[in-house]
C-alpha distance (Angstrom), angle and dihedral (degrees) to the residues before:
residue distance angle dihedral
M1 . . .
R2 3.78 . .
A3 3.77 118.9 .
G4 3.79 144.4 161.1
R5 3.77 108.7 74.9
G6 3.77 118.4 -178.2
R7 3.81 98.8 47.5
S8 3.78 132.2 108.1
W9 3.77 118.7 -56.6
G10 3.82 91.6 -113.7
G11 3.77 91.4 59.5
E12 3.81 90.6 41.9
I13 3.79 91.7 56.5
R14 3.79 92.1 48.7
R15 3.78 93.4 48.9
A16 3.82 90.4 48.9
R17 3.82 94.8 47.1
I18 3.79 109.9 30.7
F19 3.84 95.8 86.0
E20 3.81 97.2 20.7
R21 3.78 94.1 107.0
L22 3.84 91.5 43.6
A23 3.82 88.0 53.8
E24 3.82 93.1 47.8
R25 3.81 93.4 47.2
T26 3.79 94.0 49.8
A27 3.78 98.1 36.9
A28 3.79 88.4 -120.1
R29 3.78 126.6 175.0
V30 3.82 111.0 -113.5
V31 3.80 119.6 -149.0
D32 3.79 125.5 -177.5
D33 3.78 104.5 -140.8
W34 3.76 143.9 5.4
P35 3.82 97.5 -90.9
A36 3.78 88.4 54.0
F37 3.80 88.9 50.8
Q38 3.76 90.8 53.9
R39 3.81 92.9 49.1
S40 3.79 90.1 48.8
V41 3.81 95.7 52.5
Q42 3.76 92.1 43.0
R43 3.79 90.4 56.7
R44 3.77 88.9 47.4
G45 3.78 89.9 51.4
W46 3.78 91.7 58.0
R47 3.76 90.5 50.1
A48 3.81 89.7 51.2
L49 3.80 90.7 54.5
L50 3.80 89.1 54.5
R51 3.79 98.6 42.4
G52 3.79 102.5 30.6
P53 3.83 132.7 -98.1
R54 3.79 119.6 -37.0
L55 3.77 134.4 -174.7
P56 3.80 112.9 -91.3
P57 3.79 113.2 -101.9
R58 3.80 118.3 -102.4
L59 3.82 113.6 -110.5
A60 3.82 128.9 -148.0
A61 3.81 114.5 -178.7
S62 3.74 124.2 -161.5
E63 3.79 91.1 -152.2
A64 3.81 135.6 25.4
A65 3.77 114.9 -83.5
P66 3.85 112.9 -107.8
L67 3.84 115.1 -116.4
K68 3.77 95.0 -100.2
W69 3.80 91.1 55.7
S70 3.79 102.7 38.3
S71 3.80 91.2 76.2
R72 3.84 92.2 50.6
I73 3.77 99.1 55.1
R74 3.81 104.6 71.6
P75 3.85 97.9 62.6
H76 3.79 91.0 53.0
A77 3.79 108.3 33.0
D78 3.79 145.6 20.1
P79 3.89 103.8 -113.1
V80 3.81 104.1 -139.5
A81 3.83 109.3 162.3
V82 3.79 138.3 4.2
A83 3.80 127.5 -172.1
I84 3.82 112.3 -126.3
Y85 3.79 106.8 -174.3
D86 3.78 100.0 148.2
D87 3.77 138.5 38.1
V88 3.81 111.2 -159.1
V89 3.80 96.9 -161.3
T90 3.81 97.2 44.6
Q91 3.79 92.7 44.3
A92 3.78 92.8 49.7
R93 3.79 92.3 49.0
S94 3.77 91.9 48.6
F95 3.82 93.6 49.0
G96 3.82 95.7 42.3
I97 3.80 94.5 -112.9
D98 3.78 117.8 152.1
L99 3.78 115.2 -130.9
S100 3.75 121.7 -167.9
P101 3.80 113.1 -113.7
E102 3.84 89.1 -114.4
R103 3.82 92.8 52.6
A104 3.86 92.3 46.5
A105 3.80 91.9 47.5
E106 3.79 92.3 49.5
A107 3.82 93.1 48.7
T108 3.81 91.2 48.6
E109 3.80 91.4 50.4
V110 3.83 91.7 48.4
R111 3.84 89.3 54.3
R112 3.77 93.5 46.0
R113 3.77 95.3 50.1
N114 3.80 94.4 46.1
E115 3.79 92.8 47.4
A116 3.82 89.6 53.7
L117 3.78 94.2 42.1
F118 3.84 103.3 49.9
R119 3.79 122.3 56.2
W120 3.84 96.1 -146.5
H121 3.81 129.6 40.0
V122 3.82 115.8 -155.8
V123 3.80 110.7 -153.7
P124 3.80 137.4 177.3
T125 3.85 95.7 -120.0
A126 3.76 139.7 0.5
S127 3.78 89.3 -121.1
F128 3.83 90.1 56.7
A129 3.79 88.8 53.5
D130 3.78 90.4 51.7
L131 3.82 94.0 47.1
V132 3.79 94.6 52.5
G133 3.83 93.9 40.7
L134 3.85 103.8 -111.8
D135 3.76 120.4 162.5
R136 3.83 104.8 -101.5
D137 3.81 91.2 -149.8
R138 3.77 89.2 64.7
V139 3.80 97.2 40.5
I140 3.80 126.8 107.3
V141 3.81 113.5 -169.2
G142 3.77 104.7 -138.1
G143 3.80 102.6 170.6
N144 3.77 119.8 -161.0
G145 3.79 136.2 -85.8
T146 3.76 153.4 -169.8
V147 3.79 138.6 -134.6
T148 3.84 102.9 -111.5
A149 3.80 91.5 -174.4
H150 3.75 88.4 61.5
V151 3.80 104.9 33.6
R152 3.80 102.2 54.1
P153 3.86 132.3 162.3
G154 3.75 115.7 -93.3
P155 3.81 133.1 -166.8
W156 3.79 113.9 -57.4
P157 3.83 115.1 -105.7
R158 3.74 120.0 -107.5
V159 3.77 93.3 -142.4
P160 3.85 119.2 63.0
T161 3.81 105.1 -103.2
I162 3.79 134.5 178.0
G163 3.80 116.0 -157.5
F164 3.79 137.1 -164.8
V165 3.78 126.7 -179.8
S166 3.78 117.1 -171.4
G167 3.75 150.3 124.3
A168 3.77 109.3 -77.3
A169 3.81 97.7 -117.4
P170 3.79 140.0 118.0
G171 3.79 117.8 -78.6
R172 3.79 96.0 37.4
G173 3.83 97.8 104.6
I174 3.76 97.4 -123.6
D175 3.78 94.9 144.6
L176 3.84 90.9 46.1
L177 3.81 89.3 55.3
I178 3.80 94.1 48.3
E179 3.82 90.9 52.0
A180 3.86 90.4 47.2
A181 3.80 90.0 52.5
R182 3.80 91.9 50.0
Q183 3.81 88.8 55.3
I184 3.85 91.4 50.4
R185 3.82 91.0 51.0
S186 3.78 89.8 70.3
S187 3.80 89.5 69.4
V188 3.82 100.6 21.3
P189 3.80 103.4 45.7
D190 3.76 96.4 176.0
L191 3.83 93.5 53.7
R192 3.78 117.5 135.8
L193 3.82 126.2 -158.5
F194 3.80 118.5 -154.5
L195 3.81 117.8 -166.0
W196 3.78 110.9 -171.7
L197 3.78 102.4 -170.2
V198 3.81 129.2 -176.7
A199 3.78 118.2 -152.2
T200 3.84 116.0 -153.5
G201 3.83 97.9 171.9
P202 3.83 145.4 6.0
A203 3.86 93.5 -81.1
D204 3.80 90.1 55.8
E205 3.78 90.9 48.7
D206 3.80 90.4 51.4
L207 3.82 90.3 52.3
I208 3.80 92.0 51.3
A209 3.81 89.9 49.1
R210 3.76 90.7 51.2
L211 3.81 92.2 49.1
R212 3.80 90.5 49.9
R213 3.82 91.4 52.4
E214 3.80 92.5 49.8
A215 3.80 93.7 46.7
A216 3.80 95.8 43.1
V217 3.85 92.8 106.9
D218 3.85 92.2 47.3
D219 3.78 108.8 79.9
W220 3.83 90.2 -178.5
I221 3.83 91.8 65.5
H222 3.79 111.2 81.6
I223 3.81 119.4 -170.5
G224 3.78 118.3 -171.9
P225 3.77 146.9 131.7
A226 3.80 128.1 -76.7
P227 3.80 109.9 -140.9
Y228 3.77 108.9 -164.2
G229 3.79 92.4 -133.6
D230 3.84 89.6 63.9
L231 3.82 98.1 34.7
G232 3.82 97.6 114.8
H233 3.82 91.0 51.6
I234 3.79 91.7 43.9
L235 3.82 96.6 52.3
A236 3.83 91.3 44.6
Q237 3.83 87.4 67.9
A238 3.83 89.2 72.9
T239 3.80 129.4 81.9
V240 3.80 90.5 -163.7
L241 3.79 128.3 20.8
T242 3.79 121.0 -152.6
I243 3.81 142.7 -157.2
P244 3.81 103.6 -172.0
H245 3.81 99.5 174.9
P246 3.82 113.2 166.1
A247 3.75 120.2 -128.7
T248 3.78 112.7 -74.2
E249 3.77 131.2 141.3
Y250 3.85 89.5 -118.7
A251 3.78 95.0 50.0
D252 3.79 89.3 51.7
V253 3.82 93.7 60.4
A254 3.81 100.7 35.6
L255 3.82 128.1 95.4
P256 3.81 105.0 -154.3
V257 3.80 117.1 -150.6
K258 3.83 89.5 -129.4
L259 3.82 87.6 69.0
F260 3.79 91.8 63.0
D261 3.81 96.1 40.0
S262 3.83 88.1 50.8
L263 3.81 90.7 51.2
A264 3.81 90.3 49.6
A265 3.81 90.1 50.3
G266 3.81 89.3 65.2
R267 3.75 96.5 -126.4
P268 3.84 126.9 128.4
L269 3.76 116.2 -104.6
V270 3.77 132.5 -136.2
V271 3.78 109.9 -161.5
T272 3.76 134.0 171.5
P273 3.82 115.4 -118.3
R274 3.78 97.8 -86.6
R275 3.82 104.6 153.9
E276 3.78 105.5 -122.9
T277 3.80 97.6 33.2
A278 3.80 93.3 46.8
A279 3.81 91.7 49.2
I280 3.78 92.2 59.8
V281 3.81 95.1 44.1
E282 3.80 92.3 48.8
R283 3.87 94.0 45.1
A284 3.80 91.6 50.4
G285 3.82 95.6 42.4
A286 3.81 84.5 -130.2
G287 3.79 99.8 139.6
I288 3.79 148.5 -36.0
V289 3.79 127.7 -56.9
T290 3.77 109.8 -148.9
A291 3.79 123.4 -128.3
D292 3.83 90.6 -118.1
D293 3.77 140.1 -25.0
H294 3.80 97.3 -86.1
P295 3.81 114.0 125.1
S296 3.81 91.4 -120.0
S297 3.82 91.3 58.7
I298 3.80 92.2 48.7
A299 3.79 89.2 48.0
A300 3.80 93.6 49.9
A301 3.84 91.8 52.2
C302 3.77 94.3 46.9
A303 3.76 93.1 46.1
R304 3.81 90.5 52.1
L305 3.77 91.6 56.4
L306 3.81 94.8 42.3
A307 3.83 88.8 53.9
D308 3.84 95.9 47.6
A309 3.80 112.0 54.3
D310 3.81 94.1 175.8
L311 3.85 91.7 55.0
A312 3.80 91.4 45.2
R313 3.77 93.0 51.7
R314 3.81 94.0 45.7
M315 3.78 91.0 51.4
G316 3.77 92.1 45.3
A317 3.78 90.5 52.0
A318 3.81 90.9 49.0
G319 3.75 89.2 52.6
R320 3.79 93.1 50.9
A321 3.81 91.4 48.0
I322 3.82 94.9 53.7
A323 3.80 90.3 45.2
E324 3.82 90.2 56.4
R325 3.79 94.0 40.4
E326 3.85 101.9 43.3
F327 3.80 114.3 2.9
D328 3.81 107.3 47.5
W329 3.80 106.3 119.1
P330 3.78 96.6 -119.0
I331 3.89 88.1 55.9
V332 3.81 92.8 45.8
G333 3.83 90.2 44.4
D334 3.81 91.6 52.4
R335 3.80 91.2 52.7
I336 3.80 90.5 51.3
A337 3.81 92.7 45.1
D338 3.84 91.2 50.5
A339 3.86 91.7 52.0
I340 3.79 93.1 48.5
L341 3.81 94.9 46.0
R342 3.76 91.8 48.9
R343 3.79 93.0 50.2
E344 3.77 90.1 48.1
G345 3.83 91.4 51.3
I346 3.77 92.6 -115.8
P347 3.85 115.9 142.9
V348 3.79 112.6 -104.7
R349 3.78 109.2 -141.2
A350 3.80 120.2 -149.4
R351 3.78 111.4 -96.6
């Protein structure tokens, strides 16, 4: 089951793709939300009355069931696997965001119920599971991915350009990157900075408005949206793509979808030394991991790639290669499907 409409496109792609291969390989019915799940199992219930009792269908959910639905699942389905890629309370604490006691209590209860309900918990990284306190014996590390057929490398820009695509939220390092770009402009006067920011709520929109006001006098800073339909073309406008996340415990264990889309775009990456993100960039040889998250360190790494076109293109090609080889969603989805089927005792056929 896919769920969670109305979020950022990165999360939407993950929710649509994470169990896609599992569904294809098991001839499963795919529904898009919890009301559709209820309608589906109710229709099945009437068929069972006519044809005799049947085993309840197995359920894999691409997002945790909300409170009002978690109590309705067990009578109708066998809850096998749920994707847990975020933890609202831990993330808010890490990024210094104040949650109301009511919101924190609700998020905690959603997590508790889904952990108890589903046998297997699919997570982005093992370190994320440890941080939020999941039982490692029930964890399947799924990772994250991209759609390489959609996000493809485009022609390299003629003007040196740094790009960053992200949700417009605290903890993303947007201000750090702007300051780093200002430092580079002293030696690269024609530098452009593109900030492609996705707003998923009023607070994000307020942040974008504030950034626009502060950059109003700088015609070399461009702030705009990043529609997923145009993402390949958008990312191709950059010479260097960046993930300048500041040091937080949550950023260290996350695998942001922008990492994988940036790899697929065939551009070199500059990333701050957040544990899981840096490990992939270093292993792939797809960019530079900065010494720290200070703007001067980000500026030095970006300047190096802007000054060395051969290095930038080699690293960009390496990023594209690993995206095609390891992080395309069908490949990631098959790894997840294999793990679930093995744990359920279902034969895994050679692909």
